[in-house]
C-alpha positions in Angstrom: -47.8 30.9 253.6 -46.7 29.0 257.2 -42.9 29.2 257.8 -41.2 27.4 260.1 -39.1 30.4 261.1 -42.2 31.4 262.7 -41.3 28.5 265.7 -37.5 30.0 265.6 -38.6 33.5 266.3 -41.2 32.7 269.0 -38.2 30.5 270.9 -36.0 33.8 271.0 -39.2 35.8 271.9 -39.5 34.0 274.7 -35.4 33.7 275.3 -34.8 34.9 279.0 -31.4 35.9 277.7 -32.5 37.3 274.7 -30.5 39.7 272.7 -31.3 41.8 269.7 -31.8 39.3 266.8 -30.2 39.5 263.1 -32.1 37.4 260.6 -29.9 36.9 257.6 -30.2 35.4 254.2 -30.4 36.0 250.4 -32.9 38.5 248.8 -36.4 37.2 248.1 -36.4 34.5 250.4 -39.3 36.2 252.9 -37.5 37.9 255.4 -39.6 41.1 256.4 -42.7 38.7 255.4 -41.6 36.4 258.1 -40.9 39.1 260.9 -44.1 41.3 260.7 -46.3 38.6 260.3 -44.4 37.6 263.4 -44.7 41.1 265.0 -48.4 41.4 264.0 -49.5 38.1 266.1 -47.0 38.4 268.6 -46.8 42.2 269.8 -48.8 44.8 270.6 -47.9 46.4 267.8 -44.9 46.5 265.0 -42.1 49.9 264.6 -41.6 49.2 261.5 -38.3 50.9 259.9 -36.7 50.5 256.2 -33.5 52.1 255.1 -33.9 51.4 251.0 -37.6 53.3 251.1 -36.7 55.9 253.3 -33.2 56.4 253.0 -33.3 59.4 255.3 -33.6 57.3 258.0 -29.7 56.4 258.6 -29.0 60.1 259.6 -31.1 59.1 262.9 -28.2 57.4 263.6 -25.7 59.9 262.9 -25.2 61.7 266.2 -25.8 58.6 269.0 -26.4 55.0 268.9 -27.8 55.2 272.4 -31.1 54.1 273.1 -31.6 56.7 275.4 -31.1 59.1 272.1 -32.8 57.3 269.5 -36.1 55.9 271.0 -37.9 58.5 271.4 -36.8 59.7 267.7 -37.7 56.3 266.3 -41.4 56.7 268.0 -41.8 60.0 266.6 -40.7 58.7 262.8 -42.9 55.6 263.2 -46.0 57.7 264.6 -46.4 55.1 268.0 -45.0 54.4 271.0 -42.4 52.2 271.7 -42.9 50.0 274.5 -40.7 47.5 276.5 -41.6 43.9 275.5 -45.0 45.2 273.9 -43.2 46.6 270.6 -41.4 44.7 268.2 -38.7 46.9 266.9 -37.7 46.2 263.3 -34.7 47.5 260.8 -35.3 46.3 257.5 -32.3 46.6 254.9 -30.2 47.2 257.7 -27.1 47.0 255.1 -27.9 50.1 253.8 -27.1 51.9 257.5 -24.1 50.0 259.3 -24.5 52.7 262.1 -27.9 51.1 262.9 -26.6 47.8 263.2 -23.6 48.7 265.3 -26.4 50.2 267.5 -27.7 46.6 268.1 -24.8 46.7 270.8 -26.3 49.6 272.8 -29.7 48.0 272.5 -28.2 44.8 274.1 -26.0 46.2 276.7 -28.4 49.5 277.8 -31.9 48.1 276.6 -32.3 44.6 276.2 -36.0 44.8 277.4 -36.8 46.5 274.1 -37.5 43.7 271.4 -35.5 44.5 268.0 -35.1 42.2 264.7 -33.2 43.1 262.1 -33.1 42.2 258.5 -30.4 42.2 255.8 -29.4 40.6 252.6 -25.9 40.1 251.8 -24.5 41.4 255.5 -22.0 38.5 255.0 -20.4 40.8 252.4 -22.2 44.5 252.1 -20.8 46.1 255.8 -17.3 47.3 256.0 -16.0 46.0 259.0 -12.8 48.1 258.6 -15.1 51.0 259.3 -17.8 49.7 261.3 -18.0 47.7 264.1 -20.3 44.5 263.7 -22.1 43.6 267.4 -20.2 40.3 267.6 -21.2 38.7 270.8 -24.5 41.4 270.9 -26.7 39.7 269.2 -28.6 36.6 267.8 -28.5 35.6 264.3 -31.0 33.3 262.5 -30.8 32.3 258.6 -34.0 32.4 256.5 -33.5 30.0 253.5 -36.2 29.3 250.5 -39.2 27.6 251.2 -38.1 24.0 251.7 -40.6 20.8 250.2 -42.5 20.7 253.6 -43.2 24.9 253.7 -44.3 24.1 249.6 -46.7 21.0 250.3 -48.0 22.8 253.6 -48.8 26.3 251.0 -50.5 23.9 248.6 -53.0 22.9 251.5 -51.7 19.6 251.9 -51.2 18.9 255.8 -52.8 15.5 255.8 -50.0 14.5 252.9 -47.4 15.9 255.1 -48.6 14.2 258.1 -48.7 10.7 256.2 -44.8 11.3 254.6 -43.3 11.9 257.9 -45.2 8.9 259.7 -44.0 6.9 256.9 -40.2 8.2 257.1 -40.5 7.2 260.6 -42.0 3.9 260.3 -40.1 2.7 256.7 -43.8 1.8 255.6 -44.5 2.3 252.1 -46.8 4.7 251.5 -50.2 4.0 249.2 -49.3 4.2 245.6 -51.7 7.2 245.2 -50.1 8.8 247.8 -46.7 8.3 246.4 -47.8 9.4 242.9 -49.5 12.6 244.6 -46.4 13.5 246.4 -43.7 12.7 243.5 -46.1 15.2 241.4 -45.7 18.2 244.2 -41.8 17.3 244.1 -41.0 17.5 240.8 -43.2 21.2 240.8 -41.1 22.1 242.9 -38.4 21.7 241.0 -39.4 24.2 238.7 -41.4 26.4 241.4 -38.6 26.3 244.0 -38.9 28.1 247.2 -39.0 31.7 246.8 -42.0 32.7 248.3 -43.0 34.9 245.7 -42.6 32.7 243.1 -44.8 29.9 244.6 -47.5 32.2 245.6 -47.9 33.2 241.8 -47.5 29.6 240.9 -50.2 28.4 243.2 -52.5 31.6 242.2 -52.2 31.3 238.4 -50.4 28.0 237.3 -48.8 30.0 234.8 -45.3 29.4 234.1 -44.4 31.9 231.7 -45.3 34.1 234.6 -43.4 32.4 237.0 -40.3 32.2 234.6 -40.7 36.3 234.4 -40.9 36.5 238.5 -37.6 34.2 238.8 -36.0 36.4 236.1 -36.4 39.4 238.2 -34.9 37.5 240.9 -31.7 36.1 239.3 -31.5 39.8 237.6 -31.3 41.5 241.1 -28.8 39.0 242.4 -26.7 40.2 239.4 -27.5 44.0 240.3 -25.8 42.4 243.4 -22.9 41.6 242.1 -21.9 45.2 240.8 -23.4 47.5 244.0 -22.0 45.4 246.5 -18.6 44.5 245.4 -14.9 45.5 244.3 -14.8 46.7 241.0 -12.6 43.8 239.7 -14.2 41.6 241.1 -17.6 41.9 239.3 -16.9 40.0 236.1 -15.6 37.2 238.4 -19.1 36.4 240.4 -20.9 36.6 237.7 -18.3 33.8 235.8 -18.4 31.7 238.7 -22.4 32.1 239.1 -22.9 31.5 235.5 -20.4 28.3 235.7 -22.0 26.5 238.5 -25.3 26.0 236.8 -23.1 24.5 234.0 -21.1 22.0 236.3 -24.2 20.9 237.8 -24.9 19.4 234.2 -21.8 17.4 234.6 -21.3 13.8 235.9 -18.7 15.0 238.0 -20.4 17.7 239.7 -17.6 18.7 241.8 -16.4 22.1 241.0 -13.5 22.9 238.3 -12.0 26.3 237.9 -11.0 25.4 234.4 -14.4 25.0 233.6 -14.7 28.9 235.1 -12.7 30.3 232.1 -9.8 28.1 230.5 -6.3 28.2 232.4 -8.3 29.7 235.2 -7.2 28.9 238.9 -8.0 28.7 242.3 -6.3 32.4 243.5 -7.9 33.9 240.7 -11.3 33.1 241.4 -11.8 31.7 245.7 -12.5 35.8 246.3 -15.4 35.6 243.5 -16.9 32.0 245.2 -16.7 33.2 248.6 -18.5 36.2 248.1 -21.5 34.0 246.7 -21.4 31.8 249.4 -21.1 34.7 252.1 -24.0 36.3 250.3 -26.3 33.3 250.5 -26.8 33.1 246.4 -24.8 29.5 246.4 -23.7 26.9 249.2 -20.7 24.7 249.1 -20.2 21.3 250.2 -16.7 20.5 251.2 -15.7 16.9 250.3 -14.5 14.7 253.6 -11.6 12.7 253.5 -12.6 10.7 256.8 -15.9 10.4 257.7 -15.4 11.1 261.6 -16.2 13.5 263.9 -16.2 16.7 263.6 -16.5 16.3 259.8 -15.0 20.0 259.5 -12.0 18.8 261.0 -11.1 16.2 258.1 -12.3 18.6 254.8 -10.3 18.5 251.8 -10.4 22.8 251.2 -9.5 22.4 247.4 -12.4 19.9 246.6 -15.8 21.0 246.6 -19.2 21.5 245.1 -21.4 24.4 244.4 -25.6 23.9 244.3 -27.3 27.1 244.0 -29.9 28.1 247.2 -32.7 27.5 245.1 -33.6 24.6 242.5 -36.2 26.6 240.7 -33.9 29.4 240.3 -31.6 26.9 239.0 -34.2 25.2 236.3 -34.8 29.2 235.4 -31.2 30.3 235.2 -30.9 27.3 232.6 -34.3 27.9 231.0 -35.4 24.1 231.5 -38.5 23.7 229.8 -41.1 22.9 233.1 -42.5 19.8 231.3 -39.7 18.2 230.9 -39.1 18.5 234.8 -43.2 17.6 235.5 -43.5 14.5 232.5 -39.4 13.4 232.6 -37.3 13.8 229.3 -34.8 11.4 228.8 -32.3 14.5 227.1 -32.7 16.1 230.3 -30.9 13.1 232.2 -27.5 14.6 232.2 -28.4 18.0 234.1 -31.3 15.6 236.0 -28.7 14.3 237.9 -26.8 17.6 239.3 -30.6 19.5 239.8 -31.4 16.7 242.3 -28.2 16.7 244.4 -29.0 20.5 244.3 -32.4 19.9 245.6 -31.7 17.6 248.3 -28.4 19.9 249.3 -31.3 22.4 250.1 -33.5 20.5 251.8 -30.7 19.4 254.3 -29.0 22.7 254.7 -32.6 23.7 255.7 -32.9 21.2 258.3 -29.5 22.9 259.7 -27.2 19.9 258.7 -23.6 21.2 257.3 -23.3 19.1 254.5 -20.2 17.3 253.3 -19.7 14.6 250.4 -16.7 11.5 250.4 -15.1 9.6 247.4 -13.0 6.6 247.4 -9.6 6.1 246.3 -10.8 4.7 243.0 -13.5 7.1 242.2 -16.8 5.7 244.1 -18.6 9.2 245.9 -21.5 9.4 248.0 -23.3 12.3 247.6 -23.8 13.8 251.0 -22.5 12.7 254.4 -23.8 14.5 257.6 -23.9 14.0 261.5 -27.3 12.4 262.4 -28.6 11.1 265.7 -24.6 11.5 266.8 -23.9 9.0 263.9 -22.2 9.8 260.1 -24.8 8.9 258.1 -24.2 8.6 254.1 -26.5 9.5 251.7 -27.0 8.6 248.6 -28.9 10.6 245.6 -30.4 9.3 242.6 -32.9 10.9 240.1 -35.0 7.8 239.7 -35.9 4.3 240.6 -32.5 3.0 240.1 -31.8 0.2 242.7 -27.7 -0.2 242.5 -25.5 2.2 245.0 -22.6 0.9 244.3 -20.8 3.9 245.8 -23.3 3.7 248.7 -22.0 -0.1 248.9 -18.2 0.8 249.0 -19.0 3.4 252.0 -20.7 0.7 253.9 -18.3 -2.3 253.3 -14.9 0.3 254.3 -16.8 2.3 257.6 -19.7 0.4 258.5 -22.1 3.0 259.4 -25.6 2.5 261.7 -27.5 2.8 258.6 -27.5 4.8 255.1 -30.2 6.7 253.0 -30.7 6.1 249.9 -33.0 9.0 248.2 -34.5 7.8 245.1 -38.3 7.7 243.5 -39.1 4.7 244.9 -41.2 4.0 248.3 -40.7 4.1 251.6 -38.5 1.2 253.2 -35.8 -0.5 254.9 -33.1 -3.3 253.8 -29.5 -4.2 254.4 -28.8 -1.2 257.1 -30.4 0.8 253.9 -33.1 3.1 254.3 -35.0 4.1 251.5 -36.6 7.5 251.5 -38.5 9.3 248.6 -37.1 12.8 247.3 -40.3 14.2 248.4 -39.4 13.2 251.9 -36.0 14.8 252.2 -37.3 17.7 254.7 -37.7 14.8 257.0 -34.2 13.8 257.4 
């Protein structure tokens, strides 16, 4: 399956100031697949080392971290000659060998002619920085996220539909009705399937929702396992409680995260470390309220007011045990959850595009779901799960701050009127 990360990896390879690369991301987002596909296409050979399947490999790094010492040993272990510029060296599950992570500093300083990529999950929480030196300033870093809607459409063989969507987004011209309906159908499938590559592949191969849900359940179980394996004992239960609460709170009309909904009487001090762990692991994304829509937005955040979205909307639906048919053929009794689910989907698409998302509220309760910096402007984005044409909060924002334009995401066709760009939900990846 095509992944956009391929272009970023190619830019890294061609960069004359290239450093060893850390590809990070939550479990099961396709890090290993993407690296190996890139390596096989762009290099003469790939020297692949996995610290999970070969735990004894870590002993190689016990005596020295110098490339002159490591390279002959690594060549012998993988059974092939490691050639500068020609061989891609890959360390997988590197969080299990922190000295291998530290060795990147020496590769950067002493052997920059060797191309090396390391992949790992939970690097933000699994590495003991008090004991091991993280190679700050000596590495490049890229984060891989679940497949976005565009990648999903391409996996479905819909390149022409993607081209049409991008053209209509750029021109604000409505899609032909048949194509608009087809794209909405794919969008609803994506809400159920999500962007985890294994889930996408199994769904496209079988169209079996039972098998899909089993695969998603295994991924969710691995997340719970990581909370126990890479966490302090007294934080394990709190992480699980906080993660479980996220999906519940997305069903509320006010999706702002509330500690009291995690546990009765809970306070920020009790759960802030657990939420930080979830965010650093890539399992969730935290979106802060911006008190004022001014650049840079991070200077104006309210650290006590934030929303939390899970990394993949398909996992969200699986965790809530939402019936796929209720999403594919919108059910009226799913209305309370649909709003949070749609926000979660949009957040994932925007983050995949590299945006840092915020939201905004007025003193009288008007709320704009997302604001972000685009084209050197602060742009407000209102999200509606259906064709609802009313966007009162967006009108309040426009009247207060007079943005260059605003975006409304809903199920309506493309259009532009009164400074408001209407974008169908399936086209969020174009923003």
